[in-house]
N, CA, C and O of each residue as an XYZ file, in Angstrom:
840
protein
N     160.412     53.281     61.611
C     161.709     52.723     61.279
C     161.728     52.245     59.828
O     160.697     51.874     59.269
N     162.912     52.262     59.236
C     163.048     51.933     57.815
C     163.793     50.615     57.633
O     164.485     50.141     58.533
N     163.632     50.040     56.447
C     164.452     48.912     56.028
C     165.512     49.456     55.079
O     165.191     50.044     54.046
N     166.779     49.253     55.438
C     167.900     49.824     54.708
C     168.665     48.721     53.990
O     168.992     47.698     54.590
N     168.950     48.925     52.709
C     169.902     48.084     51.989
C     171.239     48.808     52.031
O     171.368     49.913     51.505
N     172.233     48.187     52.656
C     173.519     48.839     52.885
C     174.622     48.132     52.102
O     174.833     46.928     52.248
N     175.321     48.902     51.271
C     176.463     48.407     50.517
C     177.715     49.103     51.045
O     177.722     50.322     51.221
N     178.771     48.336     51.296
C     179.986     48.922     51.861
C     180.025     48.852     53.367
O     180.682     49.674     54.006
N     179.332     47.886     53.952
C     179.196     47.811     55.416
C     180.475     47.404     56.117
O     180.584     47.588     57.329
N     181.456     46.851     55.396
C     182.702     46.453     56.042
C     183.773     47.538     55.966
O     184.868     47.365     56.500
N     183.470     48.642     55.313
C     184.413     49.755     55.252
C     184.440     50.527     56.551
O     183.596     50.320     57.423
N     185.408     51.420     56.682
C     185.575     52.143     57.943
C     184.408     53.087     58.243
O     184.050     53.281     59.405
N     183.828     53.663     57.221
C     182.621     54.470     57.431
C     181.383     53.583     57.469
O     180.478     53.813     58.272
N     181.337     52.583     56.616
C     180.192     51.685     56.552
C     179.922     50.976     57.867
O     178.764     50.804     58.246
N     180.970     50.561     58.570
C     180.799     49.899     59.862
C     180.088     50.822     60.850
O     179.213     50.394     61.602
N     180.476     52.077     60.832
C     179.873     53.044     61.745
C     178.404     53.287     61.393
O     177.556     53.406     62.277
N     178.119     53.357     60.103
C     176.737     53.554     59.672
C     175.882     52.349     60.059
O     174.759     52.511     60.535
N     176.403     51.157     59.859
C     175.665     49.953     60.236
C     175.355     49.951     61.722
O     174.223     49.671     62.116
N     176.338     50.256     62.548
C     176.128     50.292     63.995
C     175.036     51.286     64.361
O     174.165     50.978     65.174
N     175.075     52.463     63.774
C     174.081     53.488     64.105
C     172.689     53.103     63.599
O     171.686     53.370     64.262
N     172.634     52.481     62.436
C     171.335     52.081     61.888
C     170.663     51.049     62.782
O     169.471     51.160     63.069
N     171.406     50.059     63.220
C     170.843     49.028     64.092
C     170.483     49.611     65.455
O     169.450     49.272     66.032
N     171.334     50.479     65.956
C     171.085     51.110     67.252
C     169.811     51.946     67.225
O     169.101     52.049     68.226
N     169.529     52.548     66.057
C     168.330     53.376     65.916
C     167.071     52.545     65.703
O     165.969     53.092     65.689
N     167.218     51.232     65.538
C     166.059     50.364     65.371
C     165.669     50.072     63.944
O     164.621     49.476     63.693
N     166.509     50.490     62.991
C     166.227     50.190     61.595
C     166.510     48.706     61.305
O     167.312     48.073     61.992
N     165.853     48.173     60.296
C     166.170     46.857     59.767
C     167.186     47.044     58.649
O     166.996     47.886     57.772
N     168.264     46.262     58.676
C     169.346     46.472     57.713
C     169.646     45.187     56.957
O     169.811     44.119     57.547
N     169.712     45.315     55.646
C     170.094     44.215     54.758
C     171.445     44.597     54.158
O     171.534     45.583     53.427
N     172.491     43.838     54.452
C     173.826     44.175     53.975
C     174.299     43.151     52.943
O     174.036     41.955     53.067
N     174.995     43.642     51.934
C     175.647     42.779     50.952
C     177.142     42.824     51.222
O     177.750     43.892     51.154
N     177.741     41.681     51.528
C     179.174     41.612     51.803
C     179.777     40.409     51.105
O     179.111     39.390     50.924
N     181.032     40.524     50.713
C     181.726     39.390     50.113
C     182.193     38.410     51.180
O     182.211     37.201     50.948
N     182.569     38.923     52.350
C     183.072     38.083     53.426
C     182.343     38.425     54.719
O     182.723     39.381     55.394
N     181.309     37.674     55.085
C     180.539     37.980     56.308
C     181.391     38.012     57.568
O     181.027     38.684     58.533
N     182.519     37.303     57.585
C     183.373     37.284     58.765
C     183.961     38.655     59.069
O     184.347     38.925     60.207
N     184.034     39.522     58.067
C     184.587     40.868     58.270
C     183.555     41.857     58.791
O     183.888     43.005     59.088
N     182.318     41.424     58.901
C     181.245     42.358     59.223
C     181.309     42.845     60.662
O     181.188     44.043     60.916
N     181.498     41.922     61.614
C     181.599     42.317     63.011
C     180.289     42.662     63.664
O     180.288     43.238     64.752
N     179.161     42.332     63.042
C     177.838     42.592     63.611
C     176.960     41.375     63.386
O     177.116     40.651     62.403
N     176.035     41.161     64.309
C     175.037     40.116     64.148
C     173.854     40.458     65.049
O     173.925     41.387     65.853
N     172.767     39.702     64.908
C     171.630     39.889     65.799
C     170.377     40.323     65.082
O     170.316     40.357     63.853
N     169.368     40.657     65.884
C     168.068     41.045     65.354
C     168.194     42.293     64.483
O     168.983     43.195     64.765
N     167.408     42.317     63.439
C     167.369     43.481     62.567
C     168.375     43.464     61.449
O     168.356     44.343     60.587
N     169.272     42.466     61.441
C     170.324     42.418     60.425
C     170.188     41.169     59.571
O     170.125     40.053     60.088
N     170.142     41.367     58.253
C     170.169     40.267     57.302
C     171.435     40.397     56.471
O     171.690     41.449     55.885
N     172.221     39.342     56.417
C     173.487     39.348     55.687
C     173.335     38.540     54.404
O     172.935     37.376     54.427
N     173.662     39.181     53.287
C     173.613     38.531     51.972
C     175.027     38.488     51.437
O     175.688     39.521     51.331
N     175.489     37.312     51.103
C     176.858     37.132     50.626
C     176.896     37.345     49.111
O     176.142     36.714     48.371
N     177.768     38.224     48.663
C     177.861     38.473     47.239
C     178.685     39.704     46.939
O     179.261     40.321     47.835
N     178.734     40.053     45.671
C     179.539     41.162     45.174
C     178.627     42.212     44.551
O     177.611     41.880     43.941
N     178.996     43.475     44.709
C     178.160     44.554     44.186
C     178.114     44.554     42.657
O     177.245     45.196     42.068
N     179.029     43.850     42.017
C     179.020     43.765     40.557
C     178.235     42.560     40.054
O     178.211     42.295     38.852
N     177.595     41.832     40.957
C     176.780     40.671     40.608
C     175.305     41.030     40.804
O     174.864     41.182     41.943
N     174.541     41.168     39.737
C     173.157     41.646     39.858
C     172.258     40.811     40.765
O     171.379     41.371     41.420
N     172.442     39.499     40.827
C     171.526     38.653     41.587
C     171.558     38.942     43.090
O     170.498     39.194     43.663
N     172.724     38.919     43.762
C     172.717     39.252     45.183
C     172.379     40.714     45.457
O     171.805     41.030     46.499
N     172.729     41.608     44.530
C     172.335     43.009     44.689
C     170.814     43.121     44.729
O     170.260     43.839     45.562
N     170.152     42.419     43.839
C     168.684     42.446     43.805
C     168.100     41.903     45.099
O     167.098     42.427     45.584
N     168.710     40.852     45.677
C     168.217     40.302     46.941
C     168.379     41.308     48.072
O     167.514     41.415     48.941
N     169.483     42.044     48.063
C     169.712     43.038     49.113
C     168.717     44.193     49.023
O     168.235     44.684     50.043
N     168.418     44.616     47.820
C     167.529     45.768     47.609
C     166.063     45.410     47.824
O     165.271     46.265     48.219
N     165.694     44.164     47.571
C     164.289     43.750     47.678
C     163.728     44.033     49.066
O     164.289     43.598     50.072
N     162.624     44.762     49.113
C     161.964     45.069     50.375
C     162.526     46.261     51.122
O     162.050     46.585     52.210
N     163.539     46.928     50.557
C     164.152     48.076     51.229
C     163.342     49.354     51.003
O     162.639     49.500     50.003
N     163.461     50.264     51.952
C     162.883     51.606     51.804
C     163.912     52.588     51.265
O     163.567     53.553     50.583
N     165.172     52.334     51.576
C     166.250     53.243     51.188
C     167.521     52.429     50.991
O     167.739     51.425     51.669
N     168.354     52.870     50.062
C     169.657     52.256     49.818
C     170.743     53.225     50.281
O     170.730     54.402     49.921
N     171.678     52.723     51.078
C     172.882     53.470     51.444
C     174.058     52.787     50.762
O     174.418     51.665     51.116
N     174.651     53.454     49.793
C     175.720     52.879     48.983
C     177.035     53.560     49.354
O     177.325     54.663     48.891
N     177.822     52.896     50.189
C     179.019     53.505     50.765
C     180.310     52.853     50.278
O     181.382     53.131     50.815
N     180.221     52.004     49.285
C     181.423     51.360     48.763
C     182.147     52.305     47.810
O     181.559     53.239     47.265
N     183.417     52.044     47.626
C     184.198     52.866     46.703
C     185.503     52.191     46.363
O     185.709     51.014     46.656
N     186.382     52.952     45.739
C     187.653     52.418     45.284
C     188.574     52.072     46.455
O     188.757     52.880     47.365
N     189.146     50.879     46.426
C     190.232     50.488     47.319
C     191.325     49.872     46.445
O     191.131     49.671     45.246
N     192.464     49.578     47.049
C     193.573     49.020     46.284
C     193.139     47.734     45.589
O     192.607     46.822     46.223
N     193.371     47.672     44.288
C     193.034     46.487     43.524
C     191.626     46.466     42.964
O     191.252     45.505     42.292
N     190.829     47.503     43.222
C     189.450     47.543     42.713
C     189.440     47.721     41.203
O     190.367     48.308     40.644
N     188.395     47.217     40.527
C     188.205     47.577     39.120
C     188.119     49.099     38.990
O     187.594     49.767     39.881
N     188.618     49.636     37.919
C     188.714     51.091     37.774
C     187.362     51.772     37.674
O     187.264     52.978     37.903
N     186.320     51.031     37.338
C     184.982     51.618     37.251
C     184.040     50.966     38.270
O     182.843     50.828     38.017
N     184.584     50.572     39.410
C     183.798     49.859     40.422
C     182.565     50.642     40.856
O     181.459     50.101     40.845
N     182.736     51.911     41.238
C     181.610     52.677     41.757
C     180.573     52.949     40.674
O     179.371     52.893     40.933
N     181.028     53.240     39.482
C     180.103     53.484     38.370
C     179.295     52.235     38.045
O     178.068     52.287     37.961
N     179.979     51.120     37.863
C     179.293     49.886     37.478
C     178.423     49.350     38.612
O     177.306     48.888     38.378
N     178.938     49.413     39.842
C     178.150     48.965     40.984
C     176.903     49.803     41.183
O     175.830     49.276     41.478
N     177.048     51.112     41.021
C     175.890     51.996     41.158
C     174.853     51.705     40.082
O     173.653     51.731     40.356
N     175.300     51.431     38.871
C     174.372     51.107     37.779
C     173.577     49.835     38.110
O     172.371     49.775     37.874
N     174.250     48.838     38.649
C     173.577     47.586     39.003
C     172.591     47.811     40.146
O     171.491     47.259     40.138
N     172.981     48.613     41.121
C     172.074     48.923     42.234
C     170.845     49.670     41.735
O     169.720     49.356     42.123
N     171.065     50.663     40.873
C     169.946     51.446     40.327
C     168.974     50.546     39.565
O     167.758     50.682     39.705
N     169.500     49.645     38.776
C     168.629     48.721     38.035
C     167.823     47.847     38.987
O     166.644     47.587     38.746
N     168.454     47.394     40.068
C     167.738     46.590     41.064
C     166.669     47.418     41.764
O     165.581     46.917     42.048
N     166.975     48.685     42.043
C     165.998     49.559     42.689
C     164.785     49.777     41.801
O     163.649     49.727     42.274
N     165.014     50.013     40.541
C     163.896     50.209     39.611
C     163.006     48.964     39.575
O     161.780     49.069     39.599
N     163.631     47.790     39.517
C     162.864     46.543     39.458
C     162.067     46.319     40.733
O     160.975     45.752     40.696
N     162.616     46.767     41.874
C     161.959     46.543     43.166
C     161.057     47.697     43.588
O     160.366     47.601     44.603
N     161.054     48.778     42.828
C     160.225     49.928     43.170
C     160.765     50.745     44.331
O     159.997     51.382     45.052
N     162.095     50.734     44.523
C     162.740     51.508     45.593
C     163.258     52.810     44.985
O     163.903     52.784     43.937
N     162.985     53.946     45.627
C     163.311     55.233     45.014
C     164.482     55.976     45.665
O     165.143     56.775     45.000
N     164.747     55.734     46.932
C     165.709     56.565     47.661
C     167.087     55.906     47.748
O     167.212     54.768     48.199
N     168.129     56.641     47.308
C     169.496     56.149     47.397
C     170.420     57.267     47.862
O     170.332     58.399     47.386
N     171.304     56.939     48.794
C     172.304     57.873     49.321
C     173.670     57.250     49.076
O     173.901     56.100     49.451
N     174.582     57.999     48.449
C     175.922     57.490     48.190
C     176.956     58.393     48.857
O     176.635     59.459     49.381
N     178.203     57.937     48.821
C     179.291     58.648     49.489
C     180.401     58.932     48.501
O     180.776     58.066     47.711
N     180.936     60.162     48.546
C     182.037     60.537     47.666
C     182.888     61.593     48.361
O     182.675     61.899     49.534
N     183.843     62.143     47.639
C     184.738     63.148     48.195
C     184.507     64.516     47.584
O     183.674     64.696     46.696
N     185.271     65.475     48.088
C     185.114     66.849     47.637
C     185.601     67.095     46.229
O     185.336     68.152     45.657
N     186.328     66.113     45.646
C     186.752     66.280     44.260
C     185.594     66.262     43.291
O     185.700     66.764     42.172
N     184.488     65.683     43.720
C     183.267     65.669     42.902
C     182.577     67.014     43.075
O     182.227     67.388     44.194
N     182.381     67.727     42.011
C     181.903     69.107     42.089
C     180.384     69.209     42.025
O     179.723     68.467     41.298
N     179.840     70.160     42.813
C     178.419     70.491     42.815
C     178.251     71.932     42.334
O     179.177     72.731     42.465
N     177.083     72.279     41.778
C     176.882     73.652     41.277
C     177.045     74.716     42.355
O     177.416     75.849     42.049
N     176.773     74.370     43.608
C     176.845     75.349     44.701
C     178.268     75.576     45.206
O     178.495     76.489     46.000
N     179.226     74.768     44.764
C     180.604     74.899     45.241
C     181.228     76.217     44.794
O     180.935     76.733     43.715
N     182.090     76.742     45.650
C     182.898     77.921     45.323
C     184.331     77.619     45.726
O     184.840     78.195     46.688
N     184.992     76.715     44.993
C     186.316     76.248     45.416
C     187.341     77.357     45.507
O     187.446     78.211     44.626
N     188.100     77.326     46.599
C     189.205     78.255     46.779
C     190.430     77.717     46.046
O     190.388     76.637     45.458
N     191.516     78.480     46.088
C     192.736     78.066     45.392
C     193.199     76.712     45.905
O     193.568     75.842     45.116
N     193.182     76.524     47.241
C     193.620     75.253     47.821
C     192.740     74.101     47.343
O     193.235     73.004     47.085
N     191.433     74.352     47.224
C     190.517     73.310     46.750
C     190.834     72.935     45.299
O     190.791     71.761     44.932
N     191.148     73.931     44.488
C     191.464     73.661     43.082
C     192.768     72.873     42.956
O     192.895     71.999     42.098
N     193.736     73.193     43.821
C     195.019     72.482     43.789
C     194.816     71.021     44.188
O     195.367     70.118     43.558
N     194.019     70.791     45.242
C     193.756     69.422     45.698
C     193.076     68.616     44.603
O     193.425     67.459     44.371
N     192.112     69.220     43.933
C     191.410     68.504     42.868
C     192.351     68.201     41.693
O     192.280     67.129     41.091
N     193.229     69.157     41.376
C     194.193     68.938     40.299
C     195.134     67.783     40.643
O     195.433     66.945     39.793
N     195.599     67.746     41.902
C     196.478     66.661     42.332
C     195.746     65.321     42.298
O     196.314     64.306     41.894
N     194.493     65.325     42.720
C     193.707     64.094     42.686
C     193.575     63.587     41.257
O     193.711     62.391     40.996
N     193.310     64.506     40.334
C     193.149     64.081     38.937
C     194.478     63.576     38.366
O     194.495     62.658     37.546
N     195.589     64.178     38.802
C     196.892     63.768     38.302
C     197.333     62.435     38.894
O     197.864     61.583     38.180
N     197.114     62.248     40.208
C     197.649     61.083     40.902
C     196.675     59.916     40.964
O     197.091     58.757     40.976
N     195.380     60.214     41.004
C     194.358     59.159     41.098
C     193.190     59.504     40.190
O     192.033     59.508     40.610
N     193.518     59.794     38.938
C     192.485     60.244     38.007
C     191.357     59.256     37.832
O     190.211     59.658     37.632
N     191.658     57.958     37.905
C     190.604     56.962     37.711
C     189.601     56.971     38.859
O     188.429     56.647     38.662
N     190.059     57.345     40.074
C     189.143     57.411     41.218
C     188.143     58.542     41.017
O     186.943     58.363     41.227
N     188.644     59.714     40.608
C     187.755     60.843     40.356
C     186.840     60.552     39.172
O     185.656     60.888     39.206
N     187.373     59.934     38.133
C     186.548     59.597     36.973
C     185.447     58.611     37.354
O     184.330     58.700     36.844
N     185.754     57.681     38.242
C     184.753     56.718     38.692
C     183.672     57.410     39.512
O     182.489     57.102     39.366
N     184.071     58.346     40.376
C     183.090     59.109     41.149
C     182.170     59.900     40.228
O     180.956     59.943     40.431
N     182.765     60.530     39.204
C     181.964     61.285     38.241
C     181.037     60.355     37.457
O     179.904     60.721     37.144
N     181.520     59.157     37.143
C     180.692     58.194     36.433
C     179.495     57.755     37.260
O     178.389     57.629     36.734
N     179.707     57.520     38.548
C     178.591     57.102     39.408
C     177.569     58.218     39.538
O     176.369     57.955     39.609
N     178.038     59.477     39.570
C     177.117     60.613     39.631
C     176.280     60.693     38.354
O     175.084     60.980     38.415
N     176.892     60.444     37.210
C     176.147     60.460     35.948
C     175.050     59.397     35.955
O     173.948     59.636     35.462
N     175.352     58.224     36.514
C     174.337     57.169     36.620
C     173.179     57.636     37.493
O     172.017     57.425     37.147
N     173.485     58.263     38.613
C     172.431     58.732     39.511
C     171.578     59.812     38.847
O     170.351     59.784     38.941
N     172.225     60.755     38.183
C     171.476     61.848     37.552
C     170.533     61.344     36.469
O     169.478     61.933     36.237
N     170.907     60.267     35.814
C     170.068     59.714     34.741
C     169.031     58.722     35.257
O     168.199     58.239     34.489
N     169.077     58.417     36.551
C     168.260     57.329     37.087
C     166.797     57.687     37.306
O     165.929     56.815     37.260
N     166.520     58.970     37.544
C     165.164     59.369     37.898
C     164.803     59.052     39.337
O     163.649     59.208     39.734
N     165.782     58.604     40.130
C     165.539     58.247     41.527
C     165.789     59.444     42.445
O     166.289     60.483     42.014
N     165.432     59.277     43.711
C     165.638     60.325     44.722
C     167.024     60.130     45.335
O     167.165     59.496     46.381
N     168.039     60.677     44.680
C     169.413     60.434     45.105
C     170.000     61.597     45.881
O     169.598     62.749     45.711
N     170.950     61.275     46.729
C     171.779     62.263     47.417
C     173.198     61.726     47.441
O     173.407     60.555     47.757
N     174.182     62.562     47.112
C     175.588     62.192     47.250
C     176.157     62.983     48.423
O     176.246     64.209     48.366
N     176.538     62.282     49.478
C     177.168     62.920     50.637
C     178.667     63.004     50.368
O     179.310     61.990     50.098
N     179.218     64.207     50.443
C     180.645     64.397     50.183
C     181.361     64.830     51.449
O     180.797     65.513     52.304
N     182.608     64.420     51.549
C     183.417     64.817     52.692
C     184.837     65.136     52.274
O     185.263     64.715     51.198
N     185.594     65.874     53.096
C     187.003     66.140     52.826
C     187.851     64.989     53.383
O     187.471     63.828     53.228
N     188.947     65.270     54.004
C     189.787     64.235     54.627
C     189.030     63.607     55.795
O     188.563     64.308     56.693
N     188.914     62.274     55.772
C     188.195     61.563     56.819
C     189.174     61.092     57.885
O     190.231     60.548     57.566
N     188.824     61.301     59.150
C     189.723     60.954     60.243
C     189.108     59.875     61.128
O     187.900     59.644     61.099
N     189.962     59.217     61.916
C     189.529     58.206     62.869
C     189.306     58.809     64.250
O     189.063     58.074     65.207
N     189.385     60.125     64.371
C     189.195     60.782     65.668
C     187.770     60.557     66.169
O     186.848     60.421     65.365
N     187.579     60.515     67.490
C     186.219     60.377     68.018
C     185.325     61.496     67.508
O     185.771     62.629     67.330
N     184.063     61.169     67.276
C     183.130     62.173     66.789
C     182.918     63.306     67.775
O     182.999     63.113     68.988
N     182.645     64.485     67.245
C     182.364     65.646     68.085
C     180.886     65.765     68.405
O     180.485     66.535     69.278
N     180.068     64.979     67.674
C     178.625     65.094     67.868
C     178.024     66.262     67.127
O     176.860     66.605     67.333
N     178.824     66.881     66.257
C     178.333     68.001     65.454
C     179.162     68.064     64.179
O     180.255     67.503     64.106
N     178.633     68.749     63.184
C     179.328     68.890     61.917
C     178.771     70.107     61.203
O     177.720     70.637     61.565
N     179.496     70.540     60.179
C     179.030     71.653     59.363
C     178.612     71.124     57.998
O     179.333     70.333     57.389
N     177.474     71.550     57.525
C     177.013     71.201     56.185
C     177.091     72.439     55.320
O     176.542     73.486     55.662
N     177.766     72.316     54.212
C     177.863     73.447     53.288
C     178.238     72.941     51.912
O     177.721     71.925     51.447
N     179.146     73.661     51.261
C     179.610     73.295     49.930
C     181.099     73.522     49.884
O     181.636     74.222     50.743
N     181.775     72.963     48.928
C     183.222     73.141     48.852
C     183.536     74.636     48.758
O     183.066     75.322     47.850
N     184.327     75.125     49.698
C     184.690     76.538     49.730
C     183.663     77.445     50.372
O     183.863     78.658     50.439
N     182.564     76.875     50.847
C     181.486     77.695     51.432
C     181.095     77.125     52.795
O     180.344     76.153     52.877
N     181.609     77.734     53.856
C     181.184     77.384     55.208
C     181.596     76.015     55.692
O     180.916     75.430     56.535
N     182.707     75.482     55.174
C     183.141     74.153     55.591
C     184.642     74.138     55.829
O     185.356     75.070     55.459
N     185.111     73.055     56.459
C     186.520     72.908     56.771
C     187.195     71.857     55.911
O     186.727     71.531     54.820
N     188.319     71.323     56.425
C     189.166     70.447     55.617
C     189.170     68.997     56.086
O     189.863     68.168     55.496
N     188.413     68.669     57.132
C     188.378     67.287     57.609
C     187.081     67.040     58.352
O     186.358     67.972     58.706
N     186.793     65.744     58.585
C     185.641     65.363     59.397
C     185.893     63.960     59.942
O     186.475     63.116     59.260
N     185.458     63.723     61.156
C     185.534     62.393     61.739
C     184.558     61.465     61.030
O     183.455     61.871     60.665
N     184.973     60.211     60.839
C     184.059     59.232     60.258
C     182.821     59.053     61.134
O     181.739     58.768     60.621
N     182.964     59.215     62.428
C     181.815     59.121     63.334
C     180.767     60.177     62.989
O     179.581     59.873     62.862
N     181.220     61.413     62.839
C     180.281     62.494     62.543
C     179.688     62.345     61.143
O     178.513     62.645     60.927
N     180.494     61.887     60.202
C     179.984     61.655     58.846
C     178.896     60.583     58.878
O     177.866     60.718     58.218
N     179.128     59.516     59.648
C     178.125     58.448     59.761
C     176.840     58.973     60.382
O     175.748     58.571     59.981
N     176.961     59.867     61.359
C     175.766     60.461     61.975
C     174.915     61.154     60.921
O     173.693     61.002     60.904
N     175.564     61.921     60.035
C     174.810     62.635     59.007
C     174.186     61.665     58.015
O     173.031     61.834     57.623
N     174.938     60.654     57.608
C     174.404     59.701     56.627
C     173.129     59.058     57.152
O     172.182     58.867     56.390
N     173.085     58.724     58.428
C     171.886     58.119     59.006
C     170.701     59.080     58.953
O     169.560     58.643     58.808
N     170.956     60.379     59.068
C     169.831     61.331     58.983
C     169.169     61.284     57.616
O     167.989     61.609     57.482
N     169.935     60.875     56.588
C     169.408     60.878     55.231
C     168.470     59.717     54.936
O     167.856     59.669     53.870
N     168.356     58.782     55.874
C     167.383     57.700     55.721
C     165.972     58.277     55.651
O     165.129     57.780     54.904
N     165.720     59.320     56.425
C     164.380     59.910     56.460
C     164.333     61.338     55.937
O     163.267     61.806     55.536
N     165.452     62.036     55.933
C     165.504     63.433     55.490
C     165.526     63.491     53.966
O     166.353     62.833     53.334
N     164.631     64.269     53.373
C     164.578     64.397     51.914
C     165.005     65.788     51.436
O     164.801     66.125     50.269
N     165.584     66.586     52.306
C     165.903     67.959     51.924
C     167.093     68.049     50.967
O     167.317     69.093     50.353
N     167.857     66.958     50.836
C     169.010     66.988     49.932
C     168.811     66.097     48.714
O     169.792     65.698     48.086
N     167.588     65.777     48.367
C     167.340     64.975     47.171
C     167.853     65.731     45.939
O     167.534     66.904     45.743
N     168.650     65.046     45.114
C     169.188     65.672     43.926
C     170.336     66.639     44.206
O     170.689     67.450     43.350
N     170.925     66.552     45.418
C     171.987     67.497     45.798
C     173.173     66.738     46.380
O     173.091     65.538     46.641
N     174.282     67.460     46.579
C     175.523     66.855     47.046
C     176.108     67.627     48.221
O     177.111     68.320     48.049
N     175.523     67.532     49.399
C     176.010     68.277     50.554
C     177.448     67.888     50.908
O     177.850     66.733     50.770
N     178.205     68.879     51.366
C     179.598     68.689     51.752
C     179.690     68.861     53.258
O     179.309     69.901     53.794
N     180.203     67.830     53.946
C     180.258     67.812     55.407
C     181.681     68.011     55.903
O     182.631     67.522     55.291
N     181.828     68.727     57.009
C     183.146     68.864     57.632
C     182.963     69.195     59.105
O     181.858     69.495     59.554
N     184.059     69.136     59.847
C     184.040     69.503     61.264
C     183.931     71.011     61.411
O     183.900     71.522     62.530
């Protein structure tokens, strides 16, 4: 079993990942601004109150971890470079603590070399850049931080995320290659948990869908 530092545990995907991590017997250290929103307690869980943009609590969360799961991202009212700056602070804490493995979450607008986007994929990305350009720019910024970090990183990407019950299966591919247009948050969380121990996607950005 691993010790996981989890960022974004109060989000809709983060909650599912936290539940699965504890259920699997992992020890989890979560950083949250409001512990009352967490909805979990008990053995195996350590709650650290703080903000991902504050280096001190980030360092406490990362200390003693085997792997970092960074699932936070842009929400209404977030700083425009939240993911980039937060990822930089996490990476610095990991280096200081000697932690090498980090898994983050992003969308299909973030491009990987293996992608073969179809016309619909290109249109969606164009609309994203036009309507929420700062979100895509922040995702790209966080990827640049990871690529320069020298750490064992993986960026898990997904298309439209749904609240539908998980199917217990998913497809792993690349944008435009062997994947669909949506995935349940349940199934996405299942895959993210596999990355605690799986190293086959180090330095890569797998795209998940139903």
